C-alpha positions, -999 to 999 in steps of 0.1 A, spaced: -284 -572 705 -269 -606 700 -236 -617 717 -213 -640 699 -190 -664 717 -160 -642 710 -179 -612 724 -187 -630 756 -152 -643 760 -138 -608 755 -164 -593 780 -153 -618 806 -117 -610 800 -123 -573 804 -143 -579 836 -112 -593 852 -98 -557 852 -117 -542 882 -105 -507 872 -126 -507 840 -161 -492 842 -190 -506 822 -189 -476 798 -152 -483 791 -159 -520 785 -187 -511 762 -165 -488 742 -139 -515 737 -165 -540 727 -182 -516 703 -216 -520 721 -238 -495 739 -234 -491 776 -270 -502 782 -266 -535 764 -232 -541 781 -246 -534 816 -275 -558 809 -252 -586 799 -230 -580 829 -261 -583 851 -270 -615 833 -235 -628 843 -245 -622 880 -225 -590 884 -238 -556 895 -221 -529 874 -227 -503 901 -213 -525 929 -183 -533 907 -177 -496 900 -180 -488 937 -153 -514 945 -130 -499 919 -131 -467 938 -137 -447 906 -175 -443 907 -175 -410 927 -146 -395 907 -156 -406 872 -177 -375 864 -153 -352 883 -119 -362 871 -122 -340 839 -140 -311 856 -112 -288 848 -117 -294 811 -155 -289 810 -156 -252 800 -128 -256 775 -142 -288 760 -177 -275 757 -165 -242 741 -143 -262 716 -172 -285 707 -193 -256 696 -171 -252 665 -157 -288 661 -170 -323 658 -172 -349 686 -142 -368 671 -121 -336 669 -130 -327 705 -119 -362 716 -86 -359 698 -79 -324 709 -84 -331 746 -71 -367 745 -104 -382 758 -121 -415 750 -156 -415 736 -171 -425 770 -150 -398 788 -163 -370 765 -199 -382 767 -196 -383 805 -181 -348 805 -209 -335 783 -237 -352 803 -225 -335 835 -220 -301 817 -255 -301 802 -270 -304 837 -250 -274 850 -267 -240 845 -233 -222 841 -228 -241 808 -262 -232 794 -246 -209 768 -222 -235 756 -247 -261 745 -246 -270 708 -281 -267 695 -288 -269 657 -325 -270 661 -346 -243 645 -364 -221 670 -388 -203 646 -425 -208 651 -439 -239 634 -460 -230 604 -495 -244 598 -482 -265 569 -454 -280 591 -479 -288 619 -502 -306 594 -473 -326 580 -464 -336 615 -500 -347 623 -504 -365 590 -473 -387 596 -475 -389 634 -475 -425 646 -469 -437 611 -433 -426 605 -405 -423 632 -402 -389 648 -366 -387 635 -379 -391 600 -406 -364 605 -380 -340 620 -356 -346 591 -382 -340 565 -391 -307 582 -355 -298 588 -363 -295 625 -333 -313 640 -339 -345 658 -369 -364 674 -370 -340 704 -383 -312 682 -413 -333 672 -418 -345 708 -418 -310 721 -443 -299 694 -467 -327 701 -464 -319 738 -474 -283 731 -504 -297 712 -512 -318 743 -511 -349 722 -492 -381 716 -478 -392 683 -487 -428 689 -525 -423 688 -530 -394 664 -537 -416 634 -554 -445 652 -552 -472 678 -529 -503 680 -548 -532 667 -549 -550 701 -567 -520 716 -589 -515 686 -601 -552 688 -607 -549 725 -628 -518 718 -648 -533 689 -650 -569 701 -639 -584 669 -609 -586 645 -601 -556 623 -575 -547 597 -548 -521 600 -515 -508 588 -480 -520 598 -463 -486 606 -427 -476 605 -428 -458 638 -419 -477 670 -389 -494 686 -368 -519 666 -336 -537 672 -316 -568 661 -342 -595 656 -369 -574 674 -397 -555 657 -421 -537 681 -436 -515 654 -474 -518 659 -502 -524 634 -524 -493 636 -561 -492 629 -570 -458 615 -598 -438 632 -619 -438 600 -620 -476 601 -628 -476 638 -657 -452 633 -670 -472 603 -669 -505 623 -685 -489 653 -714 -472 635 -734 -504 631 -725 -520 665 -752 -516 692 -726 -527 718 -705 -495 714 -716 -469 740 -728 -435 726 -699 -415 741 -674 -439 725 -693 -436 692 -691 -398 694 -654 -398 702 -646 -421 673 -667 -399 650 -647 -368 662 -614 -386 656 -625 -398 622 -633 -363 612 -600 -350 626 -581 -377 606 -598 -367 574 -590 -331 581 -553 -336 586 -551 -358 555 -572 -335 534 -596 -363 524 -634 -368 524 -640 -405 526 -626 -437 540 -609 -450 508 -590 -418 500 -580 -414 537 -566 -450 537 -548 -442 505 -532 -411 521 -521 -432 551 -506 -457 528 -486 -430 510 -475 -416 544 -462 -449 555 -446 -455 521 -466 -482 503 -473 -506 532 -503 -527 526 -534 -530 548 -532 -561 570 -561 -582 581 
């Protein structure tokens, strides 16, 4: 995230107040605590040492302990903003209160959870596999009405898999394996930020197997593994050949072209 001159000036001004924690400074700046702490470190200041000197670090999570049960119970039927207003808490104070409360077993029954808990159907599982690594997990969960990304993460964990590699390998790994350049798809899954795009180019398994078939440098066990993954990919996409599998992947991504 970029910092303007005015942002930096305001940050330095807020840092003069030793009673403000990094989370409170971030809230006033309209930035995330992680980004704010990173910038404070770049200025040569340790956020933790600074918080220790303020004398508030140990009491930060405890000062609203008397509100935990009431606030958690209220939040079950109200929004985050309504809970803030009702208990006269700032955003960072309520987040801190919830973070601590979610770790305490006595508040297990007061956790707001809108996720579905019914068993995944075969159709839903195939949809997940078909889009895994191509679309963000939040997108997949929204399409299936399964809450947030954690629902998808938990399901892939139960499948003993990883969404990143279900539909292929990142191009760098694929080229290391094959020993030559190969085309792939720019996917929509992966971390992004202001001016940063870390979404990889994925080489589908069907392409990897096709390229490996005529290469004597590929060991037999790798060849067999690529064949198995190619057959698996055609199964989850409901296709028979390379071209229709690539067309299905293109549709899953949303019209992205194959890159060379």
